[in-house]
N, C-alpha and C positions, 0 to 999 in steps of 0.2 A: 504492499498500499504507501505511496506517493504522499508522504508525510506534508507536503507542500500543499497539497489538493484536498486532503480528505484524513480526518484525525476520527479515532476510534475510541470510546472508554467503555470497559464494562463493568457494570455494578448492579450484584443480586441477582442476577439473569437479565438484565436489560443491556442492551447494546446500542452506546448512542454515538450516531453517524455523523460529525459534524462537516459540512459544505466549506471549504476552506480557500475559497476567491475572494475575500470581501471588497476588495478593491474595483472587482468586477460585478459585485453583487450575484457573487455566486454561480454566474452564469457557468451553463453546462458544456464547457469546452469537451472536444473527443476524449480527450487525457481524463478529466473528472468522471464524465460517465462510464469511461473503460475501468477506473479505478473503483468507482462505487458500485460498478457489478461484479469485480472481481470479489471485493470484499463481503458484498450479501453472498457469492458463493461459498466464502469460506464460513460466513454465517450458518447456510444452512445444513453445513456438517459438524456445526459446534452444537453439542449438545447442552452445554451449559447454558444456552440464549434461548431466552424465552419469549422476548418482544425486543424491538430494533425502534429506535426512535432517528429521525433523519431532520436533521433541522441546519441550519445556516448561520455562520460567524459574520459580524459585523452589523450594517444597517438592515438587512434584507434576507428574507428566506432563498429566493431563486429567480433571478429575471429571467429564465429561459435561457437558448442558446445562444452560444457566444456567437454574435453576427459579424464581429470584426475577424473573427478566426474563418468563419467561412467565407465573408468575401476576399479575405487575404490566400483563401486558397482557389476559390474560382473553376473549379470542374467538377462534371459531373459525377466521376467515381468518388471525390471525396464527399460532396452532397448525400448522395446513395450509402455512404459509410456512415456518414454522421446521422441520419434519420434511420438506420437500420441497427444502428448500436442505439441509441434512444428508445425505438419500441424493443427492442430486446430486454432493455434496463429497465422500463416499464413492466416487463412481462416476470422479468423476476421478482421485482416486488409482489406481484398477483401470487404467483408461484411457489414464493417463499413460505418452508413452513411453519413459520412463526408470524404473528401481527407485526403490521408496521404503524407506526403511528406519525403523521407529518406534526413537526413544531414550527408552526408559521409567525415569524415576525414580518415586519414592512412591508415587500413586496413579493407575489409570488404570481408570476406575469407568464405566460406562452407555456414553454414546456416547463416552468416552475410552478405553474397552475396544474400544469399535465401531472405533475409529480404528488401533488397535492390530491388530486382526484384519483389516482392509483393508488396511494396509500391506503389501508383500510380501516384509519382513525385518523380525523384529523384535528388539532386545538392550535386556536389561531390567538393572537395577541387582538384587543379590542380594536387598535390601530392599523391592524393589518391591511392591506389592500389586493385583489387578486383580477385578473385579466388575462385574455386570450386576443391580444390586439394584433396579431399577424395581418390582419385585412385593413390595418392602418397604411402599412409599409410595402402592400403589393404581394405579400406571401400568407393565406390563409393557414390557420393551426388546424391543419387538416391530422396532424397525429394526437395532437393536446384533444380534438376532438371524439378520438377514438375513448380516452377513458374519461374525457370530463361527459359524454352522452349516455355513461354507464353509471354515472355517479351521481347525476341530477336530471330531472323530468326534460324532456324533449325542446320542451319550448323555452326554459331557462338556458339551457345549453346554446339553442340558437342564437338567443338573446345575447350574451357572450361573445360567441364567435363573431356574429352579423356586426356588431356595434363597437366591438372593440375597448370599450369602456371600463375602464377600472369601479368594481363594487367593491362595499365595505364589508367589514367581518360581520356586520349584523344580516346584510344580504346574502353573503356568503352563507349564513346559519341558516336563513331563512330556505335559500334554496336546495340546503342538503348537501353544499360543499365540504361543510366540515360540522363536526360533533360541539364542539364548544366554544365562547368566546370569552377572553379573560383579560383583566387588567395585564397589560404589560409587563410589569412586575411582578406578578402573579403566574405567567407564564409556564417558569420553570418548573414551579410547586405542582402546577397543575397539570403537568404533564408526566411529572415524576410520579404523583399520586396515581395516575391511570395506568401508567407502566408497569408500576408495582402490584396494581390490583393484577393485572394480565400475567405479570411473572409468577405469581405466588399457585397458578393451575398448573395443571400436567402440560409438558410441552405436546404429548403425545394425545392429548385431546384436543387442544389447541391446532395441531396440524390436521388430525382427523376433520377438525370442525370448520377450520378454512379452506382445506380443498373440496368439501362437501359443499361450502356455502356458494363457492364460484362457480360449481359445475352445475349445481341444480339449476341457475338461474339462466342455463344455455339451453334447458331442457323442457319440453311441454309438461303440463300439470302432472299429468297421470307417470310420467316418467320420471320426473321429478321425486314424486314420491317413492318411487319403486326403488330409484337409487340411494337416495337416503335413507327407507327400511332396511335397503343390504348396509348400509353405511352403519346403521346403529347395532345391527347384528354383528359388524365389525368391531365396533366399539365397545360393545358388552364383554367381548373376549378378552379384550386388552387387560394388561394386572393393574393399570390406573383406573380403569371401572370397576374392578371389583374391590379393589383398596377403598375406593369414592365412596361406593354405597355402603360397603362395611362400616367403614368411618362415619356416616351419618346415621346407620340404624343405630349404632352405640356410640353416639354424640362425641366422638372425638377427630381430633385434627386427623386428616389424611397426610400419610408420608409416601409423597410420589417418585416413584422408580422412572418416571416417564418412559414407560414399557406398555 
């Protein structure tokens, strides 16, 4: 992991990944996206991690792609590599076996807004701002649209995509783009509290549930129920389900083995 681009801190089952390009509002250069993807790959195999927090250093969360870098390269092959890398990164977040929380302050625009929409949960400072402003510069936010259209209602997504205008944290909350908005001074503690709640659960159970959630959304109703019924059968057979049910019946705290 490049320490100059991405920082990681682990504490009691929570891995916090900090985008560290503060002078560029943590814009997603190709190198930063590659570093983040590689770190998420590492976390996928790290059984000590049960929750991930993605945050930004400096004055904002993430201002999207690094447009200066993209213009500087100016070749179709580079553009293709950039957008394919970004798409792979967002899918890595969705397919990660543990939940991901976006911790948002300042701006989250274009691919930064996509990053928020791709996370399983998002908590924002009350002064945070969100936008998909590509339409304003002749570059429609087509890949951010994929995540955004799955996170909010279609007309809300189209409003953001077609106008390119900034919305505040209250509007983002009303749309369902974020779970909570809190005073900026309370952002760290609010995210830490949420992450700790998740990290107290069985990693195996979190993995089963997250995978099932995204899979069943793609299925018709009857197929979704059939799929999730099978998921619950498999879940019941895990060590942690047996332990958790026994602990509940006997009024004691479960001791997870994450199996």
